[in-house]
C-alpha positions as CSV (number, residue, x, y, z in Angstrom):
1,M,10.9,-17.6,33.7
2,P,13.7,-18.6,31.3
3,R,12.5,-20.4,28.3
4,G,15.6,-22.3,27.8
5,R,17.7,-22.5,24.7
6,K,16.3,-23.2,21.3
7,K,17.4,-26.5,20.0
8,A,19.9,-26.2,17.2
9,I,18.9,-27.8,13.9
10,T,21.6,-30.3,13.0
11,N,20.0,-31.7,9.9
12,P,20.7,-29.5,6.8
13,N,17.4,-30.6,5.2
14,E,15.4,-29.5,8.2
15,E,17.3,-26.2,8.2
16,I,16.4,-25.7,4.6
17,Q,12.7,-26.4,5.3
18,V,12.7,-23.9,8.2
19,I,14.2,-21.3,6.0
20,D,11.8,-22.0,3.1
21,N,8.9,-21.7,5.6
22,K,10.1,-18.3,6.8
23,I,10.5,-17.2,3.2
24,A,6.9,-18.2,2.4
25,E,5.6,-16.3,5.4
26,L,7.5,-13.2,4.5
27,Q,6.3,-13.4,0.9
28,E,2.7,-13.5,2.2
29,Q,3.4,-10.5,4.4
30,I,4.8,-8.6,1.3
31,A,1.8,-9.5,-0.8
32,D,-0.5,-8.2,2.0
33,L,1.5,-5.0,2.3
34,K,1.4,-4.4,-1.4
35,K,-2.4,-4.8,-1.3
36,Q,-2.6,-2.3,1.6
37,R,-0.4,0.1,-0.4
38,K,-2.5,-0.2,-3.5
39,A,-5.7,0.6,-1.4
40,A,-4.0,3.6,0.2
41,V,-2.9,5.0,-3.2
42,S,-6.4,4.5,-4.5
43,R,-7.8,6.4,-1.5
44,A,-5.3,9.2,-2.1
45,D,-6.3,9.4,-5.8
46,E,-9.9,9.6,-4.9
47,A,-9.3,12.4,-2.3
48,A,-7.4,14.4,-5.0
49,K,-10.2,13.9,-7.5
50,Q,-12.7,15.1,-4.8
51,Q,-10.7,18.2,-4.2
52,V,-10.9,19.1,-7.9
53,V,-14.6,18.5,-7.9
54,D,-15.0,20.6,-4.8
55,A,-13.0,23.4,-6.3
56,F,-15.1,23.3,-9.5
57,V,-18.4,23.4,-7.5
58,A,-17.1,26.2,-5.3
59,S,-16.0,28.3,-8.3
60,G,-19.6,28.6,-9.5
61,K,-18.2,28.6,-13.1
62,T,-19.3,26.4,-16.0
63,A,-17.0,23.6,-16.9
64,E,-15.6,25.5,-19.9
65,E,-14.9,28.6,-17.8
66,F,-13.3,26.5,-15.0
67,L,-11.1,24.6,-17.5
68,A,-10.1,27.9,-19.2
69,S,-9.1,29.4,-15.9
70,I,-7.0,26.4,-15.1
71,A,-5.3,26.5,-18.5
72,A,-4.6,30.2,-18.1
73,E,-2.6,29.5,-14.9
């Protein structure tokens, strides 16, 4: 079923208000996406740290030996 045409806003003040509302909604979406990105970066950092710990444990070396072998590379 056709929904019909959207009524045109003839009052400039109403148009400004509609635009301001859209801007506010988009700013909220941006803030939410920034939070999601920060959480994803944090998870990636934690995964990288865990890989280093796993490599250290798997090496069977002491901390000094492990660090020396990394420095030698």
